[in-house]
py3Dmol code that shows the C-alpha trace and the ligand (Angstrom):
import py3Dmol

protein = """\
ATOM      1  CA  MET A   1      -5.688   5.170  23.405  1.00  0.00           C
ATOM      2  CA  LYS A   2      -2.623   3.062  23.945  1.00  0.00           C
ATOM      3  CA  THR A   3       0.251   3.861  21.654  1.00  0.00           C
ATOM      4  CA  ASN A   4       3.601   2.528  20.503  1.00  0.00           C
ATOM      5  CA  ALA A   5       6.221   4.247  22.582  1.00  0.00           C
ATOM      6  CA  ALA A   6       9.039   4.122  19.812  1.00  0.00           C
ATOM      7  CA  SER A   7       9.177   5.707  16.436  1.00  0.00           C
ATOM      8  CA  SER A   8       8.613   9.267  15.531  1.00  0.00           C
ATOM      9  CA  LEU A   9       9.855   9.477  11.945  1.00  0.00           C
ATOM     10  CA  CYS A  10       7.730  10.110   8.929  1.00  0.00           C
ATOM     11  CA  PRO A  11       6.327   6.628   7.941  1.00  0.00           C
ATOM     12  CA  LEU A  12       6.737   7.640   4.262  1.00  0.00           C
ATOM     13  CA  CYS A  13      10.128   9.219   3.714  1.00  0.00           C
ATOM     14  CA  GLY A  14      11.839   8.476   7.172  1.00  0.00           C
ATOM     15  CA  GLY A  15      12.353  12.268   7.772  1.00  0.00           C
ATOM     16  CA  THR A  16      11.942  13.955  11.129  1.00  0.00           C
ATOM     17  CA  GLY A  17       8.742  15.930  11.840  1.00  0.00           C
ATOM     18  CA  HIS A  18       7.362  18.523  14.238  1.00  0.00           C
ATOM     19  CA  GLY A  19       3.886  18.769  15.991  1.00  0.00           C
ATOM     20  CA  ALA A  20       1.365  20.421  13.674  1.00  0.00           C
ATOM     21  CA  PHE A  21      -2.068  20.135  15.393  1.00  0.00           C
ATOM     22  CA  GLU A  22      -4.223  17.854  17.447  1.00  0.00           C
ATOM     23  CA  LYS A  23      -7.638  16.439  16.602  1.00  0.00           C
ATOM     24  CA  ASN A  24      -9.839  14.131  18.603  1.00  0.00           C
ATOM     25  CA  GLY A  25      -7.037  13.731  21.035  1.00  0.00           C
ATOM     26  CA  TYR A  26      -4.539  12.619  18.412  1.00  0.00           C
ATOM     27  CA  LEU A  27      -1.367  14.570  17.784  1.00  0.00           C
ATOM     28  CA  HIS A  28      -0.448  15.064  14.009  1.00  0.00           C
ATOM     29  CA  HIS A  29       3.096  15.750  13.037  1.00  0.00           C
ATOM     30  CA  GLN A  30       4.269  17.307   9.786  1.00  0.00           C
ATOM     31  CA  CYS A  31       7.374  15.879   8.107  1.00  0.00           C
ATOM     32  CA  ASP A  32      10.108  18.410   7.728  1.00  0.00           C
ATOM     33  CA  ARG A  33      11.340  16.714   4.529  1.00  0.00           C
ATOM     34  CA  CYS A  34       8.198  15.721   2.587  1.00  0.00           C
ATOM     35  CA  ALA A  35       5.434  17.661   4.452  1.00  0.00           C
ATOM     36  CA  SER A  36       3.285  14.663   4.850  1.00  0.00           C
ATOM     37  CA  LEU A  37       1.131  14.594   7.986  1.00  0.00           C
ATOM     38  CA  TYR A  38       1.132  11.556  10.363  1.00  0.00           C
ATOM     39  CA  LEU A  39      -0.137  10.602  13.763  1.00  0.00           C
ATOM     40  CA  GLU A  40       2.554  10.775  16.487  1.00  0.00           C
ATOM     41  CA  PRO A  41       2.723   8.471  18.243  1.00  0.00           C
ATOM     42  CA  VAL A  42       1.184   5.805  16.036  1.00  0.00           C
ATOM     43  CA  PRO A  43      -1.706   3.966  17.861  1.00  0.00           C
ATOM     44  CA  SER A  44      -0.689   0.433  18.618  1.00  0.00           C
ATOM     45  CA  PRO A  45      -2.173  -2.483  16.543  1.00  0.00           C
ATOM     46  CA  GLU A  46      -4.168  -3.493  19.594  1.00  0.00           C
ATOM     47  CA  ALA A  47      -5.599  -0.049  20.024  1.00  0.00           C
ATOM     48  CA  LEU A  48      -6.515   0.221  16.357  1.00  0.00           C
ATOM     49  CA  ALA A  49      -8.196  -3.193  16.436  1.00  0.00           C
ATOM     50  CA  ASP A  50     -10.148  -2.093  19.410  1.00  0.00           C
ATOM     51  CA  PHE A  51     -11.207   1.159  17.704  1.00  0.00           C
ATOM     52  CA  TYR A  52     -12.420  -0.675  14.642  1.00  0.00           C
ATOM     53  CA  ARG A  53     -14.325  -3.219  16.818  1.00  0.00           C
ATOM     54  CA  ARG A  54     -16.121  -0.395  18.736  1.00  0.00           C
ATOM     55  CA  SER A  55     -16.846   1.720  15.566  1.00  0.00           C
ATOM     56  CA  SER A  56     -18.249  -1.127  13.514  1.00  0.00           C
ATOM     57  CA  ALA A  57     -15.757  -0.923  10.686  1.00  0.00           C
ATOM     58  CA  ASP A  58     -17.796  -3.208   8.496  1.00  0.00           C
ATOM     59  CA  GLN A  59     -20.541  -0.619   8.628  1.00  0.00           C
ATOM     60  CA  ASN A  60     -18.038   2.122   7.706  1.00  0.00           C
ATOM     61  CA  SER A  61     -16.766   0.060   4.939  1.00  0.00           C
ATOM     62  CA  ARG A  62     -20.188  -0.530   3.559  1.00  0.00           C
ATOM     63  CA  LEU A  63     -21.124   3.112   3.908  1.00  0.00           C
ATOM     64  CA  CYS A  64     -17.857   4.257   2.146  1.00  0.00           C
ATOM     65  CA  TRP A  65     -18.393   1.971  -0.788  1.00  0.00           C
ATOM     66  CA  GLU A  66     -22.134   2.337  -1.138  1.00  0.00           C
ATOM     67  CA  GLY A  67     -21.975   6.008  -0.531  1.00  0.00           C
ATOM     68  CA  GLY A  68     -20.989   6.960  -4.014  1.00  0.00           C
ATOM     69  CA  ASN A  69     -18.204   5.461  -6.111  1.00  0.00           C
ATOM     70  CA  GLN A  70     -19.352   6.940  -9.437  1.00  0.00           C
ATOM     71  CA  HIS A  71     -16.858   9.775  -8.966  1.00  0.00           C
ATOM     72  CA  ALA A  72     -14.108   7.275  -8.943  1.00  0.00           C
ATOM     73  CA  HIS A  73     -14.912   5.608 -12.251  1.00  0.00           C
ATOM     74  CA  ALA A  74     -12.837   8.019 -14.419  1.00  0.00           C
ATOM     75  CA  SER A  75      -9.747   7.596 -12.181  1.00  0.00           C
ATOM     76  CA  TRP A  76     -10.300   3.750 -12.233  1.00  0.00           C
ATOM     77  CA  CYS A  77     -10.757   3.690 -15.952  1.00  0.00           C
ATOM     78  CA  ARG A  78      -7.557   5.610 -16.643  1.00  0.00           C
ATOM     79  CA  ALA A  79      -5.602   3.552 -14.173  1.00  0.00           C
ATOM     80  CA  LEU A  80      -6.786   0.254 -15.591  1.00  0.00           C
ATOM     81  CA  ALA A  81      -6.196   1.312 -19.115  1.00  0.00           C
ATOM     82  CA  THR A  82      -2.544   2.126 -18.215  1.00  0.00           C
ATOM     83  CA  ALA A  83      -2.203  -1.076 -16.314  1.00  0.00           C
ATOM     84  CA  ALA A  84      -3.533  -3.149 -19.301  1.00  0.00           C
ATOM     85  CA  LYS A  85      -1.064  -1.468 -21.573  1.00  0.00           C
ATOM     86  CA  LEU A  86       1.906  -2.165 -19.285  1.00  0.00           C
ATOM     87  CA  ALA A  87       0.996  -5.561 -17.889  1.00  0.00           C
ATOM     88  CA  GLY A  88      -1.932  -7.074 -19.826  1.00  0.00           C
ATOM     89  CA  THR A  89      -5.223  -8.085 -18.246  1.00  0.00           C
ATOM     90  CA  GLY A  90      -3.907 -10.813 -16.050  1.00  0.00           C
ATOM     91  CA  PRO A  91      -4.812 -11.623 -12.415  1.00  0.00           C
ATOM     92  CA  LEU A  92      -5.952  -8.577 -10.478  1.00  0.00           C
ATOM     93  CA  LEU A  93      -5.981  -8.289  -6.659  1.00  0.00           C
ATOM     94  CA  ASP A  94      -7.880  -5.495  -4.958  1.00  0.00           C
ATOM     95  CA  VAL A  95      -6.649  -5.145  -1.395  1.00  0.00           C
ATOM     96  CA  GLY A  96      -9.438  -3.804   1.001  1.00  0.00           C
ATOM     97  CA  CYS A  97     -12.016  -4.382  -1.661  1.00  0.00           C
ATOM     98  CA  GLY A  98     -15.019  -3.315   0.317  1.00  0.00           C
ATOM     99  CA  ALA A  99     -18.278  -4.332  -1.278  1.00  0.00           C
ATOM    100  CA  GLY A 100     -16.463  -5.157  -4.559  1.00  0.00           C
ATOM    101  CA  GLN A 101     -17.254  -2.099  -6.630  1.00  0.00           C
ATOM    102  CA  PHE A 102     -13.769  -1.729  -8.151  1.00  0.00           C
ATOM    103  CA  LEU A 103     -13.730  -5.427  -8.907  1.00  0.00           C
ATOM    104  CA  ALA A 104     -17.120  -5.358 -10.532  1.00  0.00           C
ATOM    105  CA  TYR A 105     -16.019  -2.303 -12.534  1.00  0.00           C
ATOM    106  CA  ALA A 106     -12.800  -4.072 -13.644  1.00  0.00           C
ATOM    107  CA  ARG A 107     -14.939  -6.975 -14.901  1.00  0.00           C
ATOM    108  CA  THR A 108     -17.008  -4.690 -17.123  1.00  0.00           C
ATOM    109  CA  LEU A 109     -13.652  -3.638 -18.754  1.00  0.00           C
ATOM    110  CA  GLY A 110     -12.668  -7.219 -19.492  1.00  0.00           C
ATOM    111  CA  TRP A 111     -10.624  -8.235 -16.438  1.00  0.00           C
ATOM    112  CA  ALA A 112     -11.692 -11.810 -15.634  1.00  0.00           C
ATOM    113  CA  GLU A 113      -9.141 -13.196 -13.072  1.00  0.00           C
ATOM    114  CA  LEU A 114     -10.332 -11.168  -9.964  1.00  0.00           C
ATOM    115  CA  GLU A 115      -9.358 -11.548  -6.330  1.00  0.00           C
ATOM    116  CA  GLY A 116     -10.046  -9.360  -3.322  1.00  0.00           C
ATOM    117  CA  LEU A 117      -9.123  -9.007   0.413  1.00  0.00           C
ATOM    118  CA  GLU A 118     -11.689  -7.676   2.829  1.00  0.00           C
ATOM    119  CA  VAL A 119     -11.715  -8.060   6.641  1.00  0.00           C
ATOM    120  CA  ALA A 120     -15.472  -7.720   7.283  1.00  0.00           C
ATOM    121  CA  PRO A 121     -17.230 -11.055   6.579  1.00  0.00           C
ATOM    122  CA  ASP A 122     -20.563  -9.704   5.418  1.00  0.00           C
ATOM    123  CA  VAL A 123     -18.938  -7.036   3.207  1.00  0.00           C
ATOM    124  CA  ALA A 124     -16.695  -9.742   1.684  1.00  0.00           C
ATOM    125  CA  ALA A 125     -19.783 -11.683   0.885  1.00  0.00           C
ATOM    126  CA  THR A 126     -21.281  -8.770  -0.897  1.00  0.00           C
ATOM    127  CA  ALA A 127     -18.080  -8.262  -2.890  1.00  0.00           C
ATOM    128  CA  ARG A 128     -18.201 -11.893  -4.045  1.00  0.00           C
ATOM    129  CA  ARG A 129     -21.777 -11.568  -5.143  1.00  0.00           C
ATOM    130  CA  VAL A 130     -21.431  -8.242  -7.073  1.00  0.00           C
ATOM    131  CA  SER A 131     -18.097  -9.007  -8.625  1.00  0.00           C
ATOM    132  CA  GLY A 132     -17.785 -12.743  -8.922  1.00  0.00           C
ATOM    133  CA  ALA A 133     -14.259 -12.379  -7.464  1.00  0.00           C
ATOM    134  CA  ALA A 134     -12.517 -14.721  -5.181  1.00  0.00           C
ATOM    135  CA  VAL A 135     -12.537 -12.676  -1.938  1.00  0.00           C
ATOM    136  CA  GLN A 136     -10.534 -13.715   1.176  1.00  0.00           C
ATOM    137  CA  GLU A 137     -11.633 -12.457   4.574  1.00  0.00           C
ATOM    138  CA  ALA A 138      -8.242 -11.414   5.553  1.00  0.00           C
ATOM    139  CA  THR A 139      -5.717  -8.568   5.925  1.00  0.00           C
ATOM    140  CA  LEU A 140      -2.638  -8.129   3.782  1.00  0.00           C
ATOM    141  CA  GLU A 141      -0.644  -9.741   6.578  1.00  0.00           C
ATOM    142  CA  SER A 142      -2.978 -12.695   7.205  1.00  0.00           C
ATOM    143  CA  ALA A 143      -4.006 -13.490   3.707  1.00  0.00           C
ATOM    144  CA  SER A 144      -2.752 -16.488   1.810  1.00  0.00           C
ATOM    145  CA  LEU A 145      -1.235 -15.019  -1.392  1.00  0.00           C
ATOM    146  CA  VAL A 146       1.424 -16.113  -3.990  1.00  0.00           C
ATOM    147  CA  ASP A 147       4.432 -13.777  -4.721  1.00  0.00           C
ATOM    148  CA  ASP A 148       5.063 -12.677  -8.423  1.00  0.00           C
ATOM    149  CA  ARG A 149       1.520 -13.658  -9.387  1.00  0.00           C
ATOM    150  CA  TYR A 150      -0.459 -10.504 -10.151  1.00  0.00           C
ATOM    151  CA  ALA A 151      -0.670  -8.306 -13.239  1.00  0.00           C
ATOM    152  CA  VAL A 152      -2.283  -5.706 -11.094  1.00  0.00           C
ATOM    153  CA  VAL A 153      -2.598  -5.103  -7.337  1.00  0.00           C
ATOM    154  CA  SER A 154      -4.790  -2.121  -6.296  1.00  0.00           C
ATOM    155  CA  LEU A 155      -5.474  -0.333  -2.981  1.00  0.00           C
ATOM    156  CA  TRP A 156      -8.118   2.443  -3.082  1.00  0.00           C
ATOM    157  CA  ASP A 157      -8.181   4.401   0.119  1.00  0.00           C
ATOM    158  CA  VAL A 158      -6.489   1.676   2.055  1.00  0.00           C
ATOM    159  CA  LEU A 159      -2.839   2.362   2.423  1.00  0.00           C
ATOM    160  CA  GLU A 160      -3.393   5.360   4.837  1.00  0.00           C
ATOM    161  CA  HIS A 161      -5.067   3.028   7.273  1.00  0.00           C
ATOM    162  CA  LEU A 162      -2.051   0.814   7.583  1.00  0.00           C
ATOM    163  CA  PRO A 163       0.286   1.483  10.513  1.00  0.00           C
ATOM    164  CA  GLU A 164       3.339   0.266   8.648  1.00  0.00           C
ATOM    165  CA  PRO A 165       3.072   1.484   5.021  1.00  0.00           C
ATOM    166  CA  ALA A 166       6.728   0.889   4.174  1.00  0.00           C
ATOM    167  CA  ALA A 167       6.426  -2.805   5.033  1.00  0.00           C
ATOM    168  CA  ALA A 168       3.096  -3.026   3.302  1.00  0.00           C
ATOM    169  CA  LEU A 169       4.579  -1.549   0.091  1.00  0.00           C
ATOM    170  CA  ARG A 170       7.381  -4.011   0.108  1.00  0.00           C
ATOM    171  CA  ARG A 171       4.835  -6.879   0.485  1.00  0.00           C
ATOM    172  CA  LEU A 172       2.798  -5.563  -2.359  1.00  0.00           C
ATOM    173  CA  ALA A 173       5.789  -5.077  -4.581  1.00  0.00           C
ATOM    174  CA  ARG A 174       6.523  -8.824  -4.155  1.00  0.00           C
ATOM    175  CA  LEU A 175       2.935  -9.731  -4.958  1.00  0.00           C
ATOM    176  CA  VAL A 176       3.082  -7.971  -8.289  1.00  0.00           C
ATOM    177  CA  ARG A 177       4.760 -10.085 -11.048  1.00  0.00           C
ATOM    178  CA  PRO A 178       7.856  -8.511 -12.756  1.00  0.00           C
ATOM    179  CA  GLY A 179       6.584  -5.747 -15.113  1.00  0.00           C
ATOM    180  CA  GLY A 180       3.266  -5.803 -13.376  1.00  0.00           C
ATOM    181  CA  VAL A 181       1.432  -2.776 -11.858  1.00  0.00           C
ATOM    182  CA  LEU A 182       0.480  -1.378  -8.381  1.00  0.00           C
ATOM    183  CA  LEU A 183      -2.348   1.128  -8.249  1.00  0.00           C
ATOM    184  CA  LEU A 184      -2.627   3.424  -5.229  1.00  0.00           C
ATOM    185  CA  GLY A 185      -5.305   5.898  -4.334  1.00  0.00           C
ATOM    186  CA  VAL A 186      -4.783   7.961  -1.121  1.00  0.00           C
ATOM    187  CA  PRO A 187      -6.082  11.208   0.297  1.00  0.00           C
ATOM    188  CA  HIS A 188      -3.714  14.029  -0.758  1.00  0.00           C
ATOM    189  CA  ARG A 189      -2.022  16.098   1.830  1.00  0.00           C
ATOM    190  CA  HIS A 190      -1.918  19.104  -0.512  1.00  0.00           C
ATOM    191  CA  GLY A 191      -5.356  18.784  -1.843  1.00  0.00           C
ATOM    192  CA  ILE A 192      -7.435  21.970  -1.995  1.00  0.00           C
ATOM    193  CA  THR A 193      -9.845  20.921   0.874  1.00  0.00           C
ATOM    194  CA  LEU A 194      -7.104  20.270   3.379  1.00  0.00           C
ATOM    195  CA  ARG A 195      -5.302  23.500   2.298  1.00  0.00           C
ATOM    196  CA  VAL A 196      -8.338  25.510   2.976  1.00  0.00           C
ATOM    197  CA  PHE A 197     -10.018  23.751   5.944  1.00  0.00           C
ATOM    198  CA  GLY A 198      -6.893  22.419   7.632  1.00  0.00           C
ATOM    199  CA  SER A 199      -7.519  20.134  10.533  1.00  0.00           C
ATOM    200  CA  ARG A 200     -11.247  20.708  10.272  1.00  0.00           C
ATOM    201  CA  SER A 201     -11.416  18.809   7.022  1.00  0.00           C
ATOM    202  CA  LEU A 202     -13.004  15.318   7.266  1.00  0.00           C
ATOM    203  CA  ILE A 203      -9.867  14.039   5.559  1.00  0.00           C
ATOM    204  CA  VAL A 204      -8.151  14.437   8.930  1.00  0.00           C
ATOM    205  CA  MET A 205      -9.845  11.359  10.414  1.00  0.00           C
ATOM    206  CA  PRO A 206      -7.795   9.870  13.229  1.00  0.00           C
ATOM    207  CA  PRO A 207      -7.198   7.127  14.053  1.00  0.00           C
ATOM    208  CA  GLU A 208      -8.500   5.813  10.730  1.00  0.00           C
ATOM    209  CA  HIS A 209      -6.214   7.898   8.594  1.00  0.00           C
ATOM    210  CA  LEU A 210      -2.797   7.311  10.193  1.00  0.00           C
ATOM    211  CA  PHE A 211      -1.052   9.569   7.740  1.00  0.00           C
ATOM    212  CA  LEU A 212      -1.914  11.865   4.791  1.00  0.00           C
ATOM    213  CA  PRO A 213       0.768  11.647   2.131  1.00  0.00           C
ATOM    214  CA  SER A 214       2.242  14.428   0.026  1.00  0.00           C
ATOM    215  CA  ARG A 215       3.316  13.369  -3.535  1.00  0.00           C
ATOM    216  CA  ARG A 216       6.931  13.618  -2.383  1.00  0.00           C
ATOM    217  CA  GLY A 217       6.358  11.463   0.580  1.00  0.00           C
ATOM    218  CA  LEU A 218       4.555   8.701  -1.418  1.00  0.00           C
ATOM    219  CA  ARG A 219       7.122   8.798  -3.998  1.00  0.00           C
ATOM    220  CA  ALA A 220       9.931   8.296  -1.424  1.00  0.00           C
ATOM    221  CA  ALA A 221       8.065   5.313   0.036  1.00  0.00           C
ATOM    222  CA  THR A 222       7.298   3.601  -3.311  1.00  0.00           C
ATOM    223  CA  ASP A 223      10.853   4.248  -4.502  1.00  0.00           C
ATOM    224  CA  ARG A 224      12.162   2.517  -1.393  1.00  0.00           C
ATOM    225  CA  ALA A 225       9.874  -0.504  -2.120  1.00  0.00           C
ATOM    226  CA  GLY A 226      11.581  -0.884  -5.629  1.00  0.00           C
ATOM    227  CA  LEU A 227       8.643   0.447  -7.665  1.00  0.00           C
ATOM    228  CA  ASP A 228       8.856   2.753 -10.600  1.00  0.00           C
ATOM    229  CA  THR A 229       6.419   5.613 -10.781  1.00  0.00           C
ATOM    230  CA  VAL A 230       4.603   5.585 -14.107  1.00  0.00           C
ATOM    231  CA  ARG A 231       2.129   8.381 -13.278  1.00  0.00           C
ATOM    232  CA  ALA A 232       1.072  10.424 -10.375  1.00  0.00           C
ATOM    233  CA  GLU A 233      -2.006  12.698 -10.550  1.00  0.00           C
ATOM    234  CA  THR A 234      -4.500  14.376  -8.289  1.00  0.00           C
ATOM    235  CA  THR A 235      -8.201  14.506  -8.878  1.00  0.00           C
ATOM    236  CA  ASP A 236     -11.502  15.093  -7.176  1.00  0.00           C
ATOM    237  CA  VAL A 237     -12.815  17.650  -4.596  1.00  0.00           C
ATOM    238  CA  ARG A 238     -14.634  16.721  -1.397  1.00  0.00           C
ATOM    239  CA  LEU A 239     -17.811  18.307  -2.484  1.00  0.00           C
ATOM    240  CA  ARG A 240     -19.861  17.943   0.714  1.00  0.00           C
ATOM    241  CA  GLU A 241     -17.135  19.710   2.744  1.00  0.00           C
ATOM    242  CA  TRP A 242     -17.545  22.652   0.494  1.00  0.00           C
ATOM    243  CA  LEU A 243     -21.340  22.564   0.691  1.00  0.00           C
ATOM    244  CA  ASP A 244     -20.852  22.742   4.523  1.00  0.00           C
ATOM    245  CA  VAL A 245     -18.474  25.609   4.261  1.00  0.00           C
ATOM    246  CA  GLY A 246     -20.080  27.714   6.936  1.00  0.00           C
ATOM    247  CA  LYS A 247     -19.746  24.889   9.530  1.00  0.00           C
ATOM    248  CA  ARG A 248     -16.165  24.125   8.539  1.00  0.00           C
ATOM    249  CA  LEU A 249     -14.884  27.620   8.801  1.00  0.00           C
ATOM    250  CA  GLY A 250     -16.864  28.313  11.896  1.00  0.00           C
ATOM    251  CA  PRO A 251     -15.500  28.406  15.446  1.00  0.00           C
ATOM    252  CA  ARG A 252     -13.083  25.510  16.192  1.00  0.00           C
ATOM    253  CA  ALA A 253     -14.810  22.836  18.185  1.00  0.00           C
ATOM    254  CA  PRO A 254     -12.891  21.758  21.318  1.00  0.00           C
ATOM    255  CA  SER A 255     -10.953  18.520  21.024  1.00  0.00           C
ATOM    256  CA  ALA A 256     -13.146  15.622  21.967  1.00  0.00           C
ATOM    257  CA  GLY A 257     -12.466  11.985  22.751  1.00  0.00           C
ATOM    258  CA  PRO A 258     -12.511   9.109  20.256  1.00  0.00           C
ATOM    259  CA  PRO A 259     -15.307   9.470  17.598  1.00  0.00           C
ATOM    260  CA  SER A 260     -18.740   8.654  18.858  1.00  0.00           C
ATOM    261  CA  ARG A 261     -21.952   7.666  17.245  1.00  0.00           C
ATOM    262  CA  GLY A 262     -22.287  11.416  16.412  1.00  0.00           C
ATOM    263  CA  ALA A 263     -19.337  11.113  14.083  1.00  0.00           C
ATOM    264  CA  ALA A 264     -20.738   8.035  12.456  1.00  0.00           C
ATOM    265  CA  GLN A 265     -23.991   9.950  11.741  1.00  0.00           C
ATOM    266  CA  VAL A 266     -21.940  12.844  10.306  1.00  0.00           C
ATOM    267  CA  ARG A 267     -20.302  10.411   8.019  1.00  0.00           C
ATOM    268  CA  ALA A 268     -23.619   8.752   7.017  1.00  0.00           C
ATOM    269  CA  ASP A 269     -25.102  12.182   6.177  1.00  0.00           C
ATOM    270  CA  TYR A 270     -21.991  13.069   4.170  1.00  0.00           C
ATOM    271  CA  LEU A 271     -22.155   9.872   2.118  1.00  0.00           C
ATOM    272  CA  GLU A 272     -25.904  10.145   1.476  1.00  0.00           C
ATOM    273  CA  THR A 273     -25.525  13.703   0.123  1.00  0.00           C
ATOM    274  CA  TYR A 274     -22.453  12.575  -1.928  1.00  0.00           C
ATOM    275  CA  ARG A 275     -24.557   9.731  -3.367  1.00  0.00           C
ATOM    276  CA  ARG A 276     -27.301  12.209  -4.388  1.00  0.00           C
ATOM    277  CA  ILE A 277     -24.870  14.588  -5.920  1.00  0.00           C
ATOM    278  CA  THR A 278     -22.929  12.030  -7.950  1.00  0.00           C
ATOM    279  CA  ALA A 279     -26.098  10.331  -9.198  1.00  0.00           C
ATOM    280  CA  ALA A 280     -27.140  13.656 -10.826  1.00  0.00           C
ATOM    281  CA  GLY A 281     -26.833  13.684 -14.616  1.00  0.00           C
ATOM    282  CA  ALA A 282     -24.527  16.646 -15.070  1.00  0.00           C
ATOM    283  CA  PHE A 283     -22.157  15.549 -12.292  1.00  0.00           C
ATOM    284  CA  GLY A 284     -19.878  13.505 -14.519  1.00  0.00           C
ATOM    285  CA  LEU A 285     -19.388  16.227 -17.020  1.00  0.00           C
ATOM    286  CA  VAL A 286     -18.662  18.895 -14.329  1.00  0.00           C
ATOM    287  CA  GLN A 287     -16.343  16.517 -12.596  1.00  0.00           C
ATOM    288  CA  SER A 288     -14.289  15.747 -15.668  1.00  0.00           C
ATOM    289  CA  VAL A 289     -13.855  19.445 -16.334  1.00  0.00           C
ATOM    290  CA  ILE A 290     -12.796  20.058 -12.661  1.00  0.00           C
ATOM    291  CA  ASN A 291     -10.422  17.139 -12.813  1.00  0.00           C
ATOM    292  CA  VAL A 292      -8.538  18.578 -15.846  1.00  0.00           C
ATOM    293  CA  LEU A 293      -7.899  21.732 -13.789  1.00  0.00           C
ATOM    294  CA  LEU A 294      -6.953  19.666 -10.667  1.00  0.00           C
ATOM    295  CA  ARG A 295      -4.580  17.487 -12.535  1.00  0.00           C
ATOM    296  CA  ALA A 296      -2.875  20.523 -13.974  1.00  0.00           C
ATOM    297  CA  THR A 297      -2.569  22.318 -10.702  1.00  0.00           C
ATOM    298  CA  GLY A 298      -1.961  19.269  -8.384  1.00  0.00           C
ATOM    299  CA  LEU A 299      -4.631  20.449  -6.077  1.00  0.00           C
ATOM    300  CA  GLY A 300      -6.956  17.333  -6.149  1.00  0.00           C
ATOM    301  CA  ASP A 301      -7.995  15.865  -2.899  1.00  0.00           C
ATOM    302  CA  GLN A 302      -7.275  12.326  -4.226  1.00  0.00           C
ATOM    303  CA  LEU A 303      -3.767  11.344  -5.112  1.00  0.00           C
ATOM    304  CA  THR A 304      -3.610   8.465  -7.535  1.00  0.00           C
ATOM    305  CA  VAL A 305      -0.387   6.766  -8.654  1.00  0.00           C
ATOM    306  CA  VAL A 306       0.389   4.081 -11.109  1.00  0.00           C
ATOM    307  CA  LEU A 307       3.507   2.118 -10.209  1.00  0.00           C
ATOM    308  CA  ARG A 308       5.424  -0.606 -11.898  1.00  0.00           C
ATOM    309  CA  ARG A 309       7.624  -3.369 -10.674  1.00  0.00           C
ATOM    310  CA  PRO A 310      10.687  -3.354 -12.902  1.00  0.00           C
ATOM    311  CA  PRO A 311      10.360  -6.157 -15.429  1.00  0.00           C
ATOM    312  CA  THR A 312      13.753  -7.637 -14.899  1.00  0.00           C
ATOM    313  CA  ALA A 313      15.631  -5.514 -12.350  1.00  0.00           C
ATOM    314  CA  THR A 314      16.603  -6.375  -8.787  1.00  0.00           C
ATOM    315  CA  PRO A 315      13.530  -7.951  -6.922  1.00  0.00           C
ATOM    316  CA  PRO A 316      12.239  -5.832  -4.016  1.00  0.00           C
ATOM    317  CA  ALA A 317      13.500  -8.333  -1.363  1.00  0.00           C
ATOM    318  CA  ALA A 318      17.120  -7.622  -2.463  1.00  0.00           C
ATOM    319  CA  ALA A 319      16.434  -3.888  -2.561  1.00  0.00           C
ATOM    320  CA  ASP A 320      15.243  -4.240   1.125  1.00  0.00           C
ATOM    321  CA  ARG A 321      18.640  -5.787   2.091  1.00  0.00           C
ATOM    322  CA  ARG A 322      20.396  -3.047   0.306  1.00  0.00           C
ATOM    323  CA  GLU A 323      18.341  -0.435   2.078  1.00  0.00           C
ATOM    324  CA  ALA A 324      19.016  -2.139   5.486  1.00  0.00           C
ATOM    325  CA  SER A 325      22.822  -2.255   4.799  1.00  0.00           C
ATOM    326  CA  ARG A 326      22.974   1.416   4.208  1.00  0.00           C
ATOM    327  CA  ARG A 327      21.455   2.173   7.625  1.00  0.00           C
TER     328      ARG A 327
END
"""
ligand_1 = """\
1
ZN
Zn 8.353 12.527 5.065
"""
view = py3Dmol.view(width=600, height=400)
view.addModel(protein, "pdb")
view.setStyle({"model": 0}, {"cartoon": {"style": "trace"}})
view.addModel(ligand_1, "xyz")
view.setStyle({"model": 1}, {"stick": {}})
view.zoomTo()
view.show()
């Protein structure tokens, strides 16, 4: 895959890193400062676009979203309750909204002004149908959006797919109105599954996951974007990976080329099992008990942060300039 020649610093905190491991032909570095993992070099935008074209990203998106979102409801509920307290139930934008499950869930909690961004046209159509939200078929860069508009902007499992997270966070901070809230959910670099299975974990999924943030790394990136951290917590365990424990801890497979149809089938199987598990009656109770433990220990596989744009302080654009002048 063609890559960007320049840049080798941590995309989150800007620290230097060292080679940690390779998977599917992609070298992962670990940041010496914040311990986040990131691809080095970062695939070029053209290479990423080509990858998503070949791997049928819209199908991935549909699988991800239809595969089991019940587990996320508790996190979504807590995050939206905090957001409502801080910013009221004003306009809400979900970036990378998939088939609209989060938007539909927000509507059931009383959020009425709903918007979404989704690149795959048929997935965007589903999102409109299930949530009633105004969904643009666009990326964060190409979308037509108004600064200072949103009470809440959310990204669930989206930030780690973006090659320039710092620039994305600055853009997001401008979209949120002063005093408004940004909700981020990302895979957690120090979650228990990645700690135990290492590069064999399905969380290590190049070139889709371009980085896997530590709490410290994500905090550095959001601080730089001028956002205040209200809460950061880790929840959830990648159940299917633990059910497959024998396979995961077995002999290391040789590095292959880019993911093939085989990889897509593995993911489809994973999501189907996940759907069956999460649909079981006792699942919610067990998960909430586990989540109490994971929040206390910081070992959850999902890192969720609630961020706030300061109500009156320096707008993020000015913070950018200050940051630039320090360099
Ligand atoms: Zn770092």
